KEPATOR-599492 format. One record per residue: residue number from 1; residue in three letters; x negated, z negated, y of N, C-alpha, C in turn. Coordinates in nm, 4 decimals, decimal comma, padded with zeros to 6 digits, m for minus. Example, Ala and Ser with C-alpha at 12.3 -4.5 7.8 and 13.67 -1.06 7.14 Angstrom:
// residues 2
@seq->1 | type->ala | nu->m01,3190 | nw->m00,7800 | nv->m00,5690 | cau->m01,2300 | caw->m00,7800 | cav->m00,4500 | cu->m01,3200 | cw->m00,7800 | cv->m00,3300 .
@seq->2 | type->ser | nu->m01,2850 | nw->m00,7080 | nv->m00,2250 | cau->m01,3670 | caw->m00,7140 | cav->m00,1060 | cu->m01,2900 | cw->m00,7870 | cv->00,0030 .
This chain:
// residues 87
@seq->1 | type->met | nu->m13,0091 | nw->m12,6571 | nv->07,6280 | cau->m13,0821 | caw->m12,7812 | cav->07,6174 | cu->m13,1311 | cw->m12,8057 | cv->07,4758 .
@seq->2 | type->thr | nu->m13,0479 | nw->m12,7776 | nv->07,3771 | cau->m13,0829 | caw->m12,8023 | cav->07,2376 | cu->m13,2114 | cw->m12,7313 | cv->07,1983 .
@seq->3 | type->glu | nu->m13,2179 | nw->m12,6025 | nv->07,2260 | cau->m13,3370 | caw->m12,5264 | cav->07,1880 | cu->m13,4597 | cw->m12,5753 | cv->07,2626 .
@seq->4 | type->asn | nu->m13,4457 | nw->m12,6066 | nv->07,3909 | cau->m13,5588 | caw->m12,6542 | cav->07,4698 | cu->m13,6089 | cw->m12,7875 | cv->07,4152 .
@seq->5 | type->leu | nu->m13,5187 | nw->m12,8800 | nv->07,3859 | cau->m13,5574 | caw->m13,0099 | cav->07,3305 | cu->m13,6279 | cw->m12,9919 | cv->07,1973 .
@seq->6 | type->leu | nu->m13,5701 | nw->m12,9134 | nv->07,1099 | cau->m13,6320 | caw->m12,8916 | cav->06,9797 | cu->m13,7683 | cw->m12,8240 | cv->06,9935 .
@seq->7 | type->glu | nu->m13,7812 | nw->m12,7309 | nv->07,0864 | cau->m13,9096 | caw->m12,6646 | cav->07,1085 | cu->m14,0142 | cw->m12,7650 | cv->07,1569 .
@seq->8 | type->gln | nu->m13,9759 | nw->m12,8534 | nv->07,2480 | cau->m14,0694 | caw->m12,9532 | cav->07,2997 | cu->m14,1140 | cw->m13,0494 | cv->07,1897 .
@seq->9 | type->val | nu->m14,0199 | nw->m13,0956 | nv->07,1108 | cau->m14,0533 | caw->m13,1881 | cav->07,0021 | cu->m14,1402 | cw->m13,1174 | cv->06,8980 .
@seq->10 | type->thr | nu->m14,1035 | nw->m12,9962 | nv->06,8625 | cau->m14,1808 | caw->m12,9207 | cav->06,7642 | cu->m14,3223 | cw->m12,8953 | cv->06,8146 .
@seq->11 | type->ala | nu->m14,3364 | nw->m12,8573 | nv->06,9397 | cau->m14,4692 | caw->m12,8324 | cav->06,9969 | cu->m14,5534 | cw->m12,9594 | cv->06,9974 .
@seq->12 | type->leu | nu->m14,4928 | nw->m13,0723 | nv->07,0280 | cau->m14,5655 | caw->m13,1993 | cav->07,0260 | cu->m14,6158 | cw->m13,2295 | cv->06,8851 .
@seq->13 | type->ile | nu->m14,5324 | nw->m13,2085 | nv->06,7861 | cau->m14,5708 | caw->m13,2335 | cav->06,6472 | cu->m14,6791 | cw->m13,1363 | cv->06,6042 .
@seq->14 | type->glu | nu->m14,6643 | nw->m13,0103 | nv->06,6391 | cau->m14,7644 | caw->m12,9100 | cav->06,6008 | cu->m14,8998 | cw->m12,9359 | cv->06,6669 .
@seq->15 | type->ala | nu->m14,8983 | nw->m12,9897 | nv->06,7877 | cau->m15,0227 | caw->m13,0123 | cav->06,8612 | cu->m15,1080 | cw->m13,1223 | cv->06,7981 .
@seq->16 | type->asn | nu->m15,0440 | nw->m13,2230 | nv->06,7399 | cau->m15,1198 | caw->m13,3335 | cav->06,6820 | cu->m15,0370 | cw->m13,3978 | cv->06,5708 .
@seq->17 | type->pro | nu->m15,0234 | nw->m13,3277 | nv->06,4557 | cau->m14,9312 | caw->m13,3724 | cav->06,3517 | cu->m14,9673 | cw->m13,5047 | cv->06,2854 .
@seq->18 | type->arg | nu->m15,0865 | nw->m13,5551 | nv->06,3067 | cau->m15,1265 | caw->m13,6812 | cav->06,2438 | cu->m15,1134 | cw->m13,8012 | cv->06,3371 .
@seq->19 | type->ser | nu->m15,0713 | nw->m13,7765 | nv->06,4599 | cau->m15,0569 | caw->m13,8882 | cav->06,5539 | cu->m14,9333 | cw->m13,9708 | cv->06,5195 .
@seq->20 | type->gly | nu->m14,9371 | nw->m14,0961 | nv->06,5557 | cau->m14,8229 | caw->m14,1832 | cav->06,5322 | cu->m14,6979 | cw->m14,1352 | cv->06,6028 .
@seq->21 | type->gln | nu->m14,7149 | nw->m14,0824 | nv->06,7247 | cau->m14,6003 | caw->m14,0328 | cav->06,8011 | cu->m14,5346 | cw->m13,9151 | cv->06,7293 .
@seq->22 | type->ala | nu->m14,6173 | nw->m13,8219 | nv->06,6823 | cau->m14,5642 | caw->m13,7049 | cav->06,6120 | cu->m14,4942 | cw->m13,7467 | cv->06,4831 .
@seq->23 | type->leu | nu->m14,5560 | nw->m13,8374 | nv->06,4095 | cau->m14,4969 | caw->m13,8806 | cav->06,2830 | cu->m14,3660 | cw->m13,9550 | cv->06,3044 .
@seq->24 | type->ser | nu->m14,3556 | nw->m14,0338 | nv->06,4105 | cau->m14,2309 | caw->m14,1041 | cav->06,4394 | cu->m14,1189 | cw->m14,0067 | cv->06,4756 .
@seq->25 | type->leu | nu->m14,1512 | nw->m13,9071 | nv->06,5581 | cau->m14,0502 | caw->m13,8069 | cav->06,5941 | cu->m14,0100 | cw->m13,7241 | cv->06,4731 .
@seq->26 | type->tyr | nu->m14,1080 | nw->m13,6891 | nv->06,3909 | cau->m14,0802 | caw->m13,6134 | cav->06,2691 | cu->m13,9880 | cw->m13,6938 | cv->06,1767 .
@seq->27 | type->ala | nu->m14,0174 | nw->m13,8233 | nv->06,1605 | cau->m13,9344 | caw->m13,9086 | cav->06,0752 | cu->m13,7913 | cw->m13,9142 | cv->06,1277 .
@seq->28 | type->leu | nu->m13,7764 | nw->m13,9222 | nv->06,2587 | cau->m13,6416 | caw->m13,9231 | cav->06,3162 | cu->m13,5703 | cw->m13,7921 | cv->06,2867 .
@seq->29 | type->cys | nu->m13,6372 | nw->m13,6802 | nv->06,3076 | cau->m13,5745 | caw->m13,5498 | cav->06,2807 | cu->m13,5333 | cw->m13,5369 | cv->06,1344 .
@seq->30 | type->lys | nu->m13,6211 | nw->m13,5797 | nv->06,0450 | cau->m13,5877 | caw->m13,5705 | cav->05,9029 | cu->m13,4700 | cw->m13,6623 | cv->05,8695 .
@seq->31 | type->thr | nu->m13,4654 | nw->m13,7800 | nv->05,9307 | cau->m13,3542 | caw->m13,8721 | cav->05,9097 | cu->m13,2233 | cw->m13,8117 | cv->05,9603 .
@seq->32 | type->leu | nu->m13,2282 | nw->m13,7500 | nv->06,0774 | cau->m13,1067 | caw->m13,6896 | cav->06,1338 | cu->m13,0597 | cw->m13,5700 | cv->06,0529 .
@seq->33 | type->asp | nu->m13,1468 | nw->m13,5161 | nv->05,9691 | cau->m13,1123 | caw->m13,4012 | cav->05,8869 | cu->m13,0402 | cw->m13,4416 | cv->05,7578 .
@seq->34 | type->ile | nu->m13,0410 | nw->m13,5712 | nv->05,7257 | cau->m12,9851 | caw->m13,6177 | cav->05,5988 | cu->m12,8623 | cw->m13,7041 | cv->05,6260 .
@seq->35 | type->glu | nu->m12,7456 | nw->m13,6437 | nv->05,6228 | cau->m12,6227 | caw->m13,7170 | cav->05,6528 | cu->m12,5889 | cw->m13,8210 | cv->05,5476 .
@seq->36 | type->lys | nu->m12,6165 | nw->m13,7908 | nv->05,4214 | cau->m12,5802 | caw->m13,8841 | cav->05,3146 | cu->m12,6487 | cw->m14,0185 | cv->05,3320 .
@seq->37 | type->gly | nu->m12,7647 | nw->m14,0197 | nv->05,3932 | cau->m12,8376 | caw->m14,1440 | cav->05,4147 | cu->m12,7845 | cw->m14,2229 | cv->05,5323 .
@seq->38 | type->gly | nu->m12,6819 | nw->m14,1750 | nv->05,5972 | cau->m12,6258 | caw->m14,2445 | cav->05,7123 | cu->m12,7181 | cw->m14,2408 | cv->05,8323 .
@seq->39 | type->his | nu->m12,8114 | nw->m14,1467 | nv->05,8325 | cau->m12,9074 | caw->m14,1326 | cav->05,9422 | cu->m12,9816 | cw->m14,2632 | cv->05,9663 .
@seq->40 | type->met | nu->m13,0334 | nw->m14,3229 | nv->05,8599 | cau->m13,1037 | caw->m14,4510 | cav->05,8697 | cu->m13,2422 | cw->m14,4305 | cv->05,9319 .
@seq->41 | type->tyr | nu->m13,2667 | nw->m14,5002 | nv->06,0420 | cau->m13,3946 | caw->m14,4938 | cav->06,1128 | cu->m13,4191 | cw->m14,6304 | cv->06,1736 .
@seq->42 | type->met | nu->m13,5373 | nw->m14,6821 | nv->06,1563 | cau->m13,5689 | caw->m14,8137 | cav->06,2110 | cu->m13,5851 | cw->m14,8032 | cv->06,3623 .
@seq->43 | type->leu | nu->m13,4902 | nw->m14,8569 | nv->06,4329 | cau->m13,4893 | caw->m14,8447 | cav->06,5783 | cu->m13,6098 | cw->m14,9108 | cv->06,6441 .
@seq->44 | type->arg | nu->m13,6725 | nw->m15,0058 | nv->06,5774 | cau->m13,7900 | caw->m15,0674 | cav->06,6384 | cu->m13,9056 | cw->m14,9679 | cv->06,6519 .
@seq->45 | type->lys | nu->m13,8992 | nw->m14,8575 | nv->06,5778 | cau->m14,0006 | caw->m14,7529 | cav->06,5943 | cu->m13,9976 | cw->m14,6956 | cv->06,7359 .
@seq->46 | type->leu | nu->m13,8817 | nw->m14,7011 | nv->06,8003 | cau->m13,8708 | caw->m14,6507 | cav->06,9370 | cu->m13,9624 | cw->m14,7274 | cv->07,0316 .
@seq->47 | type->ala | nu->m13,9843 | nw->m14,8547 | nv->07,0063 | cau->m14,0702 | caw->m14,9366 | cav->07,0926 | cu->m14,2156 | cw->m14,8914 | cv->07,0877 .
@seq->48 | type->asp | nu->m14,2556 | nw->m14,8264 | nv->06,9795 | cau->m14,3931 | caw->m14,7784 | cav->06,9660 | cu->m14,4154 | cw->m14,6424 | cv->07,0316 .
@seq->49 | type->met | nu->m14,3077 | nw->m14,5805 | nv->07,0754 | cau->m14,3183 | caw->m14,4477 | cav->07,1358 | cu->m14,3462 | cw->m14,4580 | cv->07,2850 .
@seq->50 | type->thr | nu->m14,4036 | nw->m14,3515 | nv->07,3372 | cau->m14,4197 | caw->m14,3429 | cav->07,4816 | cu->m14,2803 | cw->m14,3262 | cv->07,5437 .
@seq->51 | type->pro | nu->m14,2641 | nw->m14,3593 | nv->07,6713 | cau->m14,1325 | caw->m14,3393 | cav->07,7345 | cu->m14,0827 | cw->m14,1949 | cv->07,7218 .
@seq->52 | type->glu | nu->m14,1723 | nw->m14,0980 | nv->07,7366 | cau->m14,1316 | caw->m13,9578 | cav->07,7240 | cu->m14,0801 | cw->m13,9283 | cv->07,5835 .
@seq->53 | type->asn | nu->m14,1499 | nw->m13,9769 | nv->07,4820 | cau->m14,1073 | caw->m13,9505 | cav->07,3452 | cu->m13,9802 | cw->m14,0261 | cv->07,3086 .
@seq->54 | type->arg | nu->m13,9577 | nw->m14,1421 | nv->07,3708 | cau->m13,8302 | caw->m14,2104 | cav->07,3514 | cu->m13,7167 | cw->m14,1242 | cv->07,4064 .
@seq->55 | type->gln | nu->m13,7396 | nw->m14,0584 | nv->07,5191 | cau->m13,6379 | caw->m13,9686 | cav->07,5751 | cu->m13,6097 | cw->m13,8532 | cv->07,4795 .
@seq->56 | type->phe | nu->m13,7155 | nw->m13,8001 | nv->07,4170 | cau->m13,6956 | caw->m13,6965 | cav->07,3150 | cu->m13,6075 | cw->m13,7517 | cv->07,2021 .
@seq->57 | type->ser | nu->m13,6371 | nw->m13,8742 | nv->07,1594 | cau->m13,5606 | caw->m13,9359 | cav->07,0509 | cu->m13,4143 | cw->m13,9511 | cv->07,0882 .
@seq->58 | type->tyr | nu->m13,3883 | nw->m13,9974 | nv->07,2091 | cau->m13,2505 | caw->m14,0131 | cav->07,2541 | cu->m13,1793 | cw->m13,8772 | cv->07,2563 .
@seq->59 | type->gly | nu->m13,2511 | nw->m13,7754 | nv->07,2997 | cau->m13,1939 | caw->m13,6408 | cav->07,3011 | cu->m13,1630 | cw->m13,5911 | cv->07,1613 .
@seq->60 | type->leu | nu->m13,2517 | nw->m13,6190 | nv->07,0670 | cau->m13,2279 | caw->m13,5792 | cav->06,9280 | cu->m13,1061 | cw->m13,6518 | cv->06,8705 .
@seq->61 | type->met | nu->m13,0927 | nw->m13,7800 | nv->06,9034 | cau->m12,9762 | caw->m13,8551 | cav->06,8559 | cu->m12,8480 | cw->m13,8029 | cv->06,9193 .
@seq->62 | type->glu | nu->m12,8559 | nw->m13,7617 | nv->07,0443 | cau->m12,7391 | caw->m13,7027 | cav->07,1111 | cu->m12,7015 | cw->m13,5712 | cv->07,0440 .
@seq->63 | type->met | nu->m12,8019 | nw->m13,4928 | nv->07,0054 | cau->m12,7747 | caw->m13,3689 | cav->06,9323 | cu->m12,6969 | cw->m13,3996 | cv->06,8044 .
@seq->64 | type->met | nu->m12,7400 | nw->m13,5024 | nv->06,7317 | cau->m12,6730 | caw->m13,5402 | cav->06,6078 | cu->m12,5284 | cw->m13,5806 | cv->06,6359 .
@seq->65 | type->ser | nu->m12,5076 | nw->m13,6561 | nv->06,7431 | cau->m12,3714 | caw->m13,7012 | cav->06,7726 | cu->m12,2791 | cw->m13,5845 | cv->06,8067 .
@seq->66 | type->arg | nu->m12,3365 | nw->m13,4743 | nv->06,8549 | cau->m12,2565 | caw->m13,3544 | cav->06,8853 | cu->m12,2512 | cw->m13,2572 | cv->06,7672 .
@seq->67 | type->gly | nu->m12,3140 | nw->m13,2950 | nv->06,6555 | cau->m12,3137 | caw->m13,2089 | cav->06,5373 | cu->m12,4094 | cw->m13,0917 | cv->06,5468 .
@seq->68 | type->glu | nu->m12,5095 | nw->m13,1025 | nv->06,6320 | cau->m12,6044 | caw->m12,9930 | cav->06,6520 | cu->m12,7301 | cw->m13,0081 | cv->06,5669 .
@seq->69 | type->asn | nu->m12,7276 | nw->m13,0961 | nv->06,4690 | cau->m12,8427 | caw->m13,1148 | cav->06,3825 | cu->m12,8286 | cw->m13,0334 | cv->06,2535 .
@seq->70 | type->his | nu->m12,7727 | nw->m12,9153 | nv->06,2685 | cau->m12,7552 | caw->m12,8191 | cav->06,1599 | cu->m12,7636 | cw->m12,6799 | cv->06,2198 .
@seq->71 | type->gly | nu->m12,7838 | nw->m12,5823 | nv->06,1357 | cau->m12,7816 | caw->m12,4447 | cav->06,1821 | cu->m12,9206 | cw->m12,3854 | cv->06,1971 .
@seq->72 | type->glu | nu->m12,9210 | nw->m12,2622 | nv->06,2406 | cau->m13,0439 | caw->m12,1826 | cav->06,2451 | cu->m13,1520 | cw->m12,2423 | cv->06,3354 .
@seq->73 | type->val | nu->m13,1154 | nw->m12,2840 | nv->06,4549 | cau->m13,2138 | caw->m12,3380 | cav->06,5492 | cu->m13,2742 | cw->m12,4668 | cv->06,4946 .
@seq->74 | type->trp | nu->m13,1899 | nw->m12,5562 | nv->06,4478 | cau->m13,2356 | caw->m12,6836 | cav->06,3908 | cu->m13,3233 | cw->m12,6584 | cv->06,2681 .
@seq->75 | type->asp | nu->m13,2763 | nw->m12,5748 | nv->06,1759 | cau->m13,3502 | caw->m12,5481 | cav->06,0530 | cu->m13,4851 | cw->m12,4841 | cv->06,0811 .
@seq->76 | type->ser | nu->m13,4903 | nw->m12,3949 | nv->06,1778 | cau->m13,6158 | caw->m12,3299 | cav->06,2141 | cu->m13,7150 | cw->m12,4313 | cv->06,2712 .
@seq->77 | type->ala | nu->m13,6661 | nw->m12,5199 | nv->06,3566 | cau->m13,7529 | caw->m12,6228 | cav->06,4146 | cu->m13,8052 | cw->m12,7154 | cv->06,3054 .
@seq->78 | type->leu | nu->m13,7182 | nw->m12,7570 | nv->06,2141 | cau->m13,7625 | caw->m12,8450 | cav->06,1058 | cu->m13,8639 | cw->m12,7768 | cv->06,0148 .
@seq->79 | type->ala | nu->m13,8469 | nw->m12,6490 | nv->05,9893 | cau->m13,9428 | caw->m12,5754 | cav->05,9074 | cu->m14,0815 | cw->m12,5744 | cv->05,9741 .
@seq->80 | type->arg | nu->m14,0836 | nw->m12,5548 | nv->06,1042 | cau->m14,2114 | caw->m12,5592 | cav->06,1773 | cu->m14,2723 | cw->m12,6978 | cv->06,1732 .
@seq->81 | type->met | nu->m14,1881 | nw->m12,8009 | nv->06,1887 | cau->m14,2374 | caw->m12,9381 | cav->06,1832 | cu->m14,2939 | cw->m12,9677 | cv->06,0435 .
@seq->82 | type->asp | nu->m14,2207 | nw->m12,9276 | nv->05,9400 | cau->m14,2676 | caw->m12,9491 | cav->05,8030 | cu->m14,4047 | cw->m12,8850 | cv->05,7811 .
@seq->83 | type->ala | nu->m14,4187 | nw->m12,7616 | nv->05,8282 | cau->m14,5463 | caw->m12,6898 | cav->05,8116 | cu->m14,6596 | cw->m12,7618 | cv->05,8850 .
@seq->84 | type->ala | nu->m14,6312 | nw->m12,8109 | nv->06,0045 | cau->m14,7347 | caw->m12,8817 | cav->06,0813 | cu->m14,7756 | cw->m13,0115 | cv->06,0122 .
@seq->85 | type->ile | nu->m14,6802 | nw->m13,0864 | nv->05,9623 | cau->m14,7088 | caw->m13,2136 | cav->05,8961 | cu->m14,7868 | cw->m13,1903 | cv->05,7670 .
@seq->86 | type->arg | nu->m14,7501 | nw->m13,0883 | nv->05,6938 | cau->m14,8202 | caw->m13,0579 | cav->05,5679 | cu->m14,9622 | cw->m13,0078 | cv->05,5906 .
@seq->87 | type->gly | nu->m14,9835 | nw->m12,9519 | nv->05,7110 | cau->m15,1170 | caw->m12,9016 | cav->05,7440 | cu->m15,1372 | cw->m12,7692 | cv->05,6918 .
């Protein structure tokens, strides 16, 4: 599930990296990657997401709660997201 979720989120970001939906998901992923910040994310951003993207967000938060927001799969997905956002 982890790899599939990350692949779906990464593909969404790569498809349209300047969209609000992509930027919100990217911001969540970057937040979940920084433990020292206490994973601070404005939950009201979830209201601006489509129902499907909110489900992605919930899945990403579940990954964090299981400690799956580290490692090769996570780092590879974030690298792809970073490249897409940078253009």
